[in-house]
N, C-alpha and C positions, 0 to 999 in steps of 0.2 A: 640239493637234499631231496630224497625220494619221499613221496606221500603215500600212505596206505589208503585203502578204499574208503574208510570212515572219514579220513581227513579231506579226501577229495569231495565227498558228499557234503561235508560241513561247509567247505569253501564255496561249493556250487549253490547251496541254500543261502549263504550269506550274500553272494553276488546277486541272486535272484531277488532277495529282499531289498537290496540297495536300489536296484534298477527296475523293480516291479512296476507295472502300470498303476497299481494301487498307490504306491508311494509317490509317483509322478503326479497322479490326479490329486492326491492330498496336498502336495506342494502348490499345485495350481489353484486349489480351492481356497487356500489361505488368502485373506484380503490384504490389500495394500492400504495402509492407514495414513491419513493426513489429519493431524490434530489442529484445532482452531480454538484459541483462547480469546474470547471477545467480550466487550462490555454489553451484555444483554440486558442488564439493569443499570441504574444510575444515570448520571448526567448525559452520557453519550449513548444511551440505549438505542435511540432511533438509528444511529449510524451502525452500531453493532448488529442489530437485528437485520438491517438492510444488507450488511456484509454477509451475514449467515445465509440469507436467502440467495445471494450470489454464489456462495460456495455450494449450496444444495442443488441449485439449478445446474451449475457446471458439472457437479458429480453425477447428476442424473444423465446428462448428455454423454459423459464419458462412459458410464456403465451401460447405457443403451447401445453404445457402439462396441461393446465387448470388453469394457474395462481396460485393464493394463495387462496385455498379453493373456487375456482370459481370466485374470484375477480381478475381483471386485474392488473398486476404490471405495473405502469406507471412511466417513468423517467421524472424528472423535471430538465432541464439542464440550467446552466448559465456559462458564460465565465468570468474568473477572470483576464485574461491577466498576470497571475503570479504577481498580485499586491494586497497587503493586503487591501488597501482601497476599491478597486473594488470588491474584494471577500467579504468583510464585507458588502458592500452595497447589493450585490447579496444575501447574506444570509438573511439580513433583509427583502428584498423583498419577498423571499420565505416564511419565517415564518409568515409574516404579511398576505400574500395572501392565503396560503394553510391552510386547515382545520387540526387541530391536530388529528382528527379521521382518516384522510387519510394519512397525511405526518408522517411517522413513522421512517424515517432514512434520515440522511444527510451525504454526503461525501464531504470533503473539499480538498483544493489543495496544501497546503504547511505547513511547520512547523510554519512560521510566522503567517499565517492566523489562524491556529488551536490554537496557543497559545493566539492570540488576542480574538478569539471567545469562548475559553474554559469556562470562567465564565458564559456567557450567555447560552451556550449549557447546562451547569449544571443547571442553574436556570430553564430552560424550560423542564428539564428532557428528553432531546432529544437524542436518540441513534445516535452516530456519529463515523465516522472514517475519514481517510484522506490519501493522498499520503505520509504524513509524518510518520516517525518512531521515533519521538522525545521521549527521555527518560522522559521528564516532563509530557507528556500526558498519559503515562502508570502508572497512579496513581489513582486507583479506590476510594481511601479514599477522594481525592480532586475532582476528575472528574469521578464520578461513572457511567456516561453514555458514556464515550469515550473508544473505543476499537482500539488497534493497531494490524492490521492483519499481524503480522510478528514479528521478533525480533526488538528491538530498535537499534538505532545507536550504543549505548554502547555494546549491545549484538553482533552486527556485528563486531565492533572493537575488542571485546574480542575473537571472532573466529579467526580473523587475527593474534592477538597476540599469540594465541595458536599455529598457524602455524609457526610463527617466532621462538617461543621456540623450536618447533620440528626441524625446518630447521637449526637454528643457535645457539640457546641457549644463555646463559649469555654473555653479551658483545656485542650483536647485535646492530648495529647502524641504527637508524631510522630517516628519514627526513619526516616531515609533510607538506603537501601542501593542503590548504583548502580555500574555498570561505568565503568572509566576509559577511556571512549571518547566520541566525538562523540555517539553514540546515547545513552549513559548520562547524560552531563552536560547534554544539551540543555535539559530543563525545570527543572533544579535551582534556578537563580536565581529563576525564576518562583515555584516552590513556596515557597521561603524568604520571598520578598517578600509573597506573598498570605497565607501562614500567619500572619505577623506582623500583618498588617492585620486578620485574622479573629480574632485573640486566641488562636491556637494556639501551642504551644511546639515548636520543633525540639530534641529532647532528645539527639540523637546522629546520627551518620552514619558510614557505612563505604563506602569506595571500593575496588572489587575488580577483578581481571581479568575478562574475558568469561566465563571458566570457572574454577571452583575445585574442589579435592578435599576441603577441610576447612572446615566452617562454624563451628568452635569460636570463632575470634576474634569473629565476628559475634554469635554467641549469647551470648558472655560480655558484650559491650556491651549486648545486649538485657536481660540479667538485671540489669545495673547501672542501666540507665536506666528500665526498666519502662514502655515506651510503650503508648499505647492503640492506635496504628496503626503499621504498618510499610509504607512505600511502596517498592516495588522497581522499578527502571528500568534499561533498557539490557542486558537479557538476552533470550535466546530459549529459555527453560526450561533454561538451562545452569547456573543457580544457584538459582532459586526453590525447586524441590523439595527440594534438599539443606538449604537454610536453614529452610524451614517445618517439615520433618520433625524436624530437630535442635532447633528451638525448642519444638515441642510436647513432645518427650521431656524437655526441661528445665522444663516447666510454664509456659512463657510463653503468655499468653492473648491477646495483642494480635491485632487484626484485620489480616491481611496483605492488601495491595493491589498491583495491577500494571496496566500499560497493555496495549495491543493485543497485543504479542508474548508476554504471559503468558496469553492467553485461549484456550489450547488444551487439549484433553482430556488430552494427555500430562502436564499438571501433576498431575492426579489419579492417572493411571496410575503415575507415578514417585514421588509423595509419599504415596500411599495416603490413609488416613483423616485424616492431618495437613492435607491440602489443603482439607478441608471448611470452607466459609465464606469462602474466599479470594475477594476482590472484584476484578473486572477491568473495564476498558473494552473494548468491541468494537463496531464499527460496520457489520459485514456480517451475513449470515445464517449460522447454523450448518447443517451438512448434514443434521442430523436434524430440522430444522424444515420439514416438508412443507407448511406453510401458505404458504410463500414460493414464488412462481412460478419464480424462478431455480433453486431446488432441484429442482423438477419438470423444468425444462428440462435440467439437468445429468443427472439420472437417466435421462431419455428418451434423451439423446444417448449415454450410456454403455451403456444397454441395447441400443440399435440397433447400436452398434459391437462388442457382445460384450465390454465391459469390466467390470471389477470394480465392483459396486454398493455395496461397503462404505463406511464412513465416509471422507469426504474432509476434510482438515484446513482450519483457518482460513487457512493460507497459500495453499492451492488456491482457496478461496472468494474471497480478496482479489484474486488475479490474474485469475480469471474475471470478476469485477466490473469491473476496470480495462479489460480488452480489450472487454467488452460495451459499456461506455460510449464508449470510443474509437471502436469500430466504428460505433456510432450516429452519432457526430460525423462520421466519414468518409462515411457514407451521405448525411448532410445536406450536407456540403461537395460531394460528387459531384453531388447533385441541383441544387446552385447553380452547377455548372460551375467549382468552385474547390477541387478535391481537390489542394491544394498545402499546403505548410507554413503559410503565412499563412492560407489558407482553413480549415485544420483548427483552428488556434487560435481563429479567429472562431466556428466551429461549436461547439467545446468550451465557449467562454464563454457560449453561448446554449442549452445543453441544458435549462436550466430545470427543469421538473417531471419529467424523465426519471429513473427510479429503479432502472434496471438490474434489472428483475424483482423488486423489493423488497429489493435488496441495499444500498440507500442510502435515506435519507429523501427526497432529491431531489438535483439537480445545480445548485443555486443557490449559486454560489461566493461566498465572502466572502474577498477577497484571495487568490483562486485556491486556496482550500481549503474543505472541507466541515466546518464546526465541530461538527456534531451526532454524538453517540455514545449508546450505552446502557450501563448498568451491569448486570453479571451476577455471580451468586454461585455458587461451586462447590458442587455437590450430589453428594457422593461416593457416596451410596447409589444414586442413579439414574444415576451416571456421566455427568453433563451439567452445563452451566451454565444456571441459571435467571435470566431477566431480572428485575431488581428495580426498574427504572425504564422509562419510555418514553424517547423521544428527549430528550437533554439537551444544551443548548448550553453547552459547557464554557467558552466565552469570557465568559459572563454570570455572573461571580462577584462 
């Protein structure tokens, strides 16, 4: 078909508009958005605010280095108050307000929230992770856009059971103490099943609120059952210090154990000498470990910004690691010309040996989670946790 002069001019103008430097610059100027829904108020506010600080510092480092292919990484932050209804409302506000071309990742605040949002996250094809390490979320067949940046609670429990087998063997007596929450209940069926197969005895259990004022009922049961090990799950140091201190005062000699959210120095600060020997799972770096390159990166950033160089919590270290890894996937997606939600999922799935500056063993996903952790023992004299294992695959039990 022949075109007249006016049609040719129109086509030329349209092409110049599509590919003009102004349009390219405008596209590059649009931010890349990472949303974080965190408990900035409520029972776990101390952890939520530490996590937010980790995200902000990581974002500053990324943007100081040029952002994501020249686009600024922008945090979108909402407070959940550790309440599923509030978190769901915050999520809905974010996804309704933000452009899908800019909002490419959301980070949520709890097991309960993440399970509630999972079907909608999947429908939106929205890359997502959370403070939760729920087993249910690590299922790419059902939830193909959800990533668990660490071992699941079952994997953590599996690592603890491996240690019990090593220390005591068949016949070991275990007492379970966990919160009446999605977070607390998550690995309990797995623990009971595997303990039976390993020849361990579950000699008692206590289900509590997320926080308690009196440990007497728990300690009474511990005196009656005389376990070798006490596994605590579903708390963020809201119960563990109180229980272990009361237990030691009553002469209970059991080894206390906990998962990721028990692995903070505040355990020793709150429980004192009673916390000595408490064994935890933890899969990131501690801020005092200057052999890890991520720790040096954090200190260099904070020094350059004139920020406090004192100890940063495990909650901080965890969120720094997540944003570091997600940003690396964003860079790879951008380099491939696919910085979109589907492109980011593909890049995340192929991070391979990337280890976030030593904050993870690697990024080789197994069902969208990273099953390796380490075991650490509380050393009250030195005020730190000491590693007692190298990387352990908690799923290999």
